[in-house]
N, C-alpha and C positions, 0 to 999 in steps of 0.2 A: 735247363736248370733242374736239379732233383735233390731230394733230401740227403742222399748219400754224399753228394758233393758238399752240402752244408755241414754235415756231421764230420766230414774229413777235415774241413777248415777248423772246426771247433776242437777236434781232437789234436790237431797239430799245435794249436795254441796251448792246450792243456798239458801237452807233453814237451813243452819248452822248445818247440820248433824242430824237434828231433824226428826225422822221418821214419827211422827204424822203430822207435817206440810208438809212433802213431800207427804204423802198419800193424804192430803187434796188438795194439788196443782195438783195432778194427778188424782183426783176423784177416788181413789181406797182405799184399806184397808192397814193398817200398815203391816200385814203379807204378803200382796201382794207385797209391796215395798221390804221387806226383801227377799222374794223369788226371785224377779227379780234380785236383786244385787247378791245373792248367786249363782244363775244359771250362771250369767255372769262370776263371779270369778272362778267358777268350769270349765267353758268352756275355759277360757284363761289361767288358771293354776296359778294365783297369787291373793292375797288378795288386794283389792283396798283400803279398809278402815281399820283403826285401830279401835278396839272394846274393850268395857268393858261389858261383858255379851252380851245383845242384843243391847246395845247402841253403836252408831257410835261416835267416838271421833275425827276423822280426817282422812287424807289420809296417806297411807303408802308411802315409797319411790317409790315403783313400781306404786302405785296409782297415784302419781304426773305425771309420764310419760304417764300412760294409759289415764288419764283425758284429757291431751293435744290432744291425738289422737281422743278421743271421741268427743271433741269440734269440731275438724276439720271434722269428719264424719257427725255430725249433721249439721254443717254449709253447707257442700256440699249437704246434702240431701235437705236443704232449697233452695239452689241454683238450684238444679234439678227441684224442684216444680216451682220455678220462671221462669226458662227457658221454661218449658212446658206451663205454663200459658201465657207467652209472645206470644206463637204461637196459643194457643187455645182460649184465652180471652184477646185480646190486650187492650181493653178499661176498663177492670175490674181488681180488685185485692185489696190488702191492703197496706197502707203506714203509718208507724208510725214514727213521727218526735218528737224527744226528744229535748227540748229546755228550756230556762229560761223564767221567767215571762215577762221580758222586751221585748224579741224577740217575744213571742207569742202575747203580748198585743199591741205592737206598730209597729212592722215590718212585721209580717206574715199575718195580715188580708188581705192586698191587694194581696199578693202572693197566699194565700189559695183561695181567691175569683176567681182569674184568673185560678188557677189550677182546681178548681171544675167545672168551665165552660167548660174547655177542657176535663176533665175526670170525668163526673158525676157518672160513675160506680165504681170509686175507693173509697173505704172506708178509709177516712183519719182520723187519730187520732193524736192529739197533747198531748204530755206528758210533763208537766212542772216539771222540776227537778233542783236540784243543779248541777253545772258544773261537779263535779266528778261523780255524779250519771248518768249523761248523757253518759259519757264514759263507765261506767259499763254496762248500758243498751245496748249500741252498741255491746260491746264485748260479752255480754251474749245472743245476738240475740233477745233482747226484744224491739229493736228500729232499724229502717232502716237508718235514717239520724239524725245526731246530730248537733245542732247549739248552740254555746256559745262563749263567749269571753275568758274565763279562762279554764285552766286545760287540754284541749283536746290534747295539744302537749306532755303531759307526758306519753302517752300510745303508746308503739311500735306496738300494734295490730291494730292501726287505721291509715288510710290515712287522713291527715288533709290539707284542702285547704283554701285559703283566701276568706272571704266573702266580707266585706266592712269595711271601716275605719270610726270611729266616735270620737267625743270629748265630754267632760263634759260641762255642763252649770250650772250656779248658778240661783236658783229661789228664789224669795222673794215676799212678799205681795206688792200689789200696794201701792206706797207712801213710801216705805222703804228707809232709809237713804243711803243704798248702791247704789241706783240708781243714786246718784250724785257723786259716787266715780269713777272718770275717771282719769287714767285707773284703772280697778279693779286689786287689788294686793292681794297676800297671806296675807300680814300684815293686810289689811283692813278686810279680811274674818275672821281673828283670833280675831277680836273685838266682834264677835257674836258666840253664840252657833251654831254648825253645825249639820245638819241632813243629813245622806247619807247612802250608802249601807253597809251591813254587810261585814266584811273582806272576800276577795275571790270572791266577786260578782261584776259584771258590772263595771270593771275597778277600783275598790277600791284600789288595790295596787299602781296604778299611783297617786291617790290622796294622799295616805300616803307618797309615795316617794317624792312628790313635797314639802310637808311641812317639811319632814325630811332633805331634801337637803338644805332648807332655814333655818334650825335649829329653826323651829317654832313648837310649841305644841298647836294645836287648841283644843278647847273644843268640843268633839263629844258628843252632848247631847242625840242623839237618832240614832239608826241604824235600817234598815229594809231590807227585801229581795227584795222588788219591789218598783218601782217609785211612784205608786199611793199612797202608805202609806206615803212615804216621803213628797209628795206634800200636803197631807191632814194635816200633822202636821205643815208644813210651813204655811198653811192657818190659822191654829189656833194660830200662832204667837209664836211657841215654838222654832224657830230657822231659820237659813238660810239653804236652801237645795242645795245639789250638786247632780245632776242627769245626766243620759245620754241624749245627745242632742235630740235623737229621741223620748224621753219620754215627751217632752213639746209640747203641742198643743195650739196655741193661742186661738182658738175658745173654746175648752173644759176647758182650764185653765184660764178662764176669770178673776179670782181674783188674778192672779199671774203675775209677770213680770220676764222675762228671761234676764240674763246677760251672754254674751259669755265668756268662760273661757278656750278656746283652747290655749291661750298663757300662762296659768298657769300650766296646767296638760298635760302630754304626751298623744298623740293620742292612741286610742285603736283599735284593729282589731278583729272583730267578725269572727269566723272561722266555717267551715263546716267540719264534719267528717263522714267517712264511715268505716266500718270494712273491713280490708284487705281481698281480695278474694271474696267479695260479687258480685253476679250476679246482674247487674243493668238493671232493666226493663226500657222500654222507658219512662213510666210516672215518674219514679224516676229521670231520666235525665232531663225531662221537669221541674220538681219541682225545681231542682238545678239551672237551667238556669233562671227560673222565679225569684228565690231568688237573684241571682247575675249574671248579663248578661255575665260576662267573664267565668262563669262556663259552657261552652259549652260542648256538649257530647264529642267532641274531646279532650278538655282540661281534663275533668274528667277521661276519659279512659286512657289518657297518665299518669295522676297522679296515677291511680290504678295500672298501669303497671310499675311505677317507672321511667318513661321517662321524667319527668319534675321536677321542684322544687315547689311542691305544697304549701309550707308554704309562698311563696312570691306572692304578687299580680301580676297577669299577665298583 
């Protein structure tokens, strides 16, 4: 048994049991992939995959159990490398942060700038993804830290900690009639076509819940994945925008005006997630504390050990 065999099994699953795609991901040949899998199956004495001829169809019942162990072994192998690097190369390494567009565009620039000044030798990569993809990247070992508002709590493989609380704001072109609507109400918003996030993104469930509770049915004229697109179409006069508060910048959004809407929509909590059992290098702990000051090394380690209530703001 060797780690190449274990990685081959993992990649086969990641690539939907497609041997050609698996071979490409591993920079090898399709017969090489089949050989690695067969040799592992022969060594452990069970078939991991269901087959039709040479095609892989899925996992066997035994395979379901074996793959869980393979994931743990590969995770611990990665932890072993991290632990060794922590002592041999304390100022260098790799850090992959999976997050949404809003976090990457509006929240993380300052954090990343400070982090790179502290750790210029660390190669930092930001992967912008949908919230559910962020969780999957963490679980699959393709990301080290995940940051999102939605979905992260749905995965038992993750340790999820509070980041920061934020609210929605309404954005309109300068001179818009809503600027004289004091106080701003859900009813007054319903008089205009709305432009906001896709369902499941950036607190959209709280927006929908507020209108539903008030028994109002607004016209959602346009939805988008990120705040910049929403503001662009607001500037074009296609509707009134509802965006995350951190996505509005007075200097950059000179043609727009902002109306506070914290009294209309429930507050949102951006969370930080790590895969359970991950070895945390010093620079990872530094990044987390730069992102949210309460995520101290002591707090994070306690959360990883299950000695605190990580979902709640400390």
